[in-house]
N, C-alpha and C positions, 0 to 999 in steps of 0.2 A: 241357357235352356229353360224354355218354359217346363212346369210341372203338369204331366197330364196324369199321370198314372196314381189311381188311390188303392190302396190296402188298409184292411182294417182289423184288429183281433181284439182278442180278450183277454184281460191282466186284472190280477189281482188288485183291487182298490189301496193297497197298501203301496204297491208297485208305482201304480200312477200319481198318487200321490207324491211319492218320493222322487219322481222324474220330474213334474209340474215344479217342484221347489226346487231342484237343480237348474230347471231351464229359468226360472225366476233368479236364481243368483246369477245366472250367465247374461240374464236380460235378452233371452230370446224365446220364441215360442215351443212350444211344448213338439209341435213337428220338428221345427229346425233343430233341436235336439235331438229328436230323434234320426232324423237325415244322419247328423254328425256321427252319430253311434253308428249307424249303420255302415256309413264310410268308412269309419274307424276299422270296425269289424272284419268287412271285406278286404281292407288294406292289408289287416293282419294276416286274414286268409291268405292272401296271395301271395304277399311278401315274406311272411314267417317270422312274424315279430311286430309289435307294435310302434306307432310313428316313430317314435325316440330311439327304440331299439331297431329298428330299421335303420335309420339313417346312421346311427353308430357303426351297424354291420356294414353299409356302403363304404363308408370313411375309412375301416378297417382292409375293406379288399383294394380299396385305391390306394391305403400307406402300401400294400403289400406288391404294387406293380409300380409306384411313382419311383422315377428315374431310370425305369426300365424302357421306355418308349424311344426308339429309333424309326425313324424315317427319312427318307431325302425328299419329304414334302416340304417347301419352305414356308408352308401356312400350316402345316400340322397343329403349332401351337394354338391356331384361331378353333380348331378344329376338335381342340382336347376332349372338350365334355360330352361332344356326341363321340368320340372314340370310346371313351370309359364307358359311356351308357351302352354302347355296342357290346363293348367287352362284358359288361352286368350283366344285359340282357340274356346274351349266349350262355354265361354261367348259370343263371337263374334257369333258363331251358334245360341246360344239360342236368342240374340237381331235380329237377321235375322229370325228367324222363326217368334220370337213375332210382327217384321214389317211385314211379309207373312200375318200372319194372319189377322193384322190391315187392309192392302189393301184388303185383300178377303172380309174380314166384310165390309169395305165400299163400295167393288163393289155392295155388296148385301142389300145395302140398296136403 
């Protein structure tokens, strides 16, 4: 997808220099580095942890249910990734709902 949006902001010169240095170390432009940082931050906010922690959390949740799949579908194993994804999405939705209800209850106090 082509980038079409532009956003600019002011930052301390030291911060800009540090970001530029990190971009040089990674062999990428500053804008690519800022994109990566923004994407990682957003993933953490959405998934509740950094990328490594999120992957580990997913593995832990999968380990908890491995061996419990039962189905009369002879093609179930071909769709297991999709099924696990659906289960994890439902769990995440339930968690978000509980958190929203908790925040709402705290706001009512």
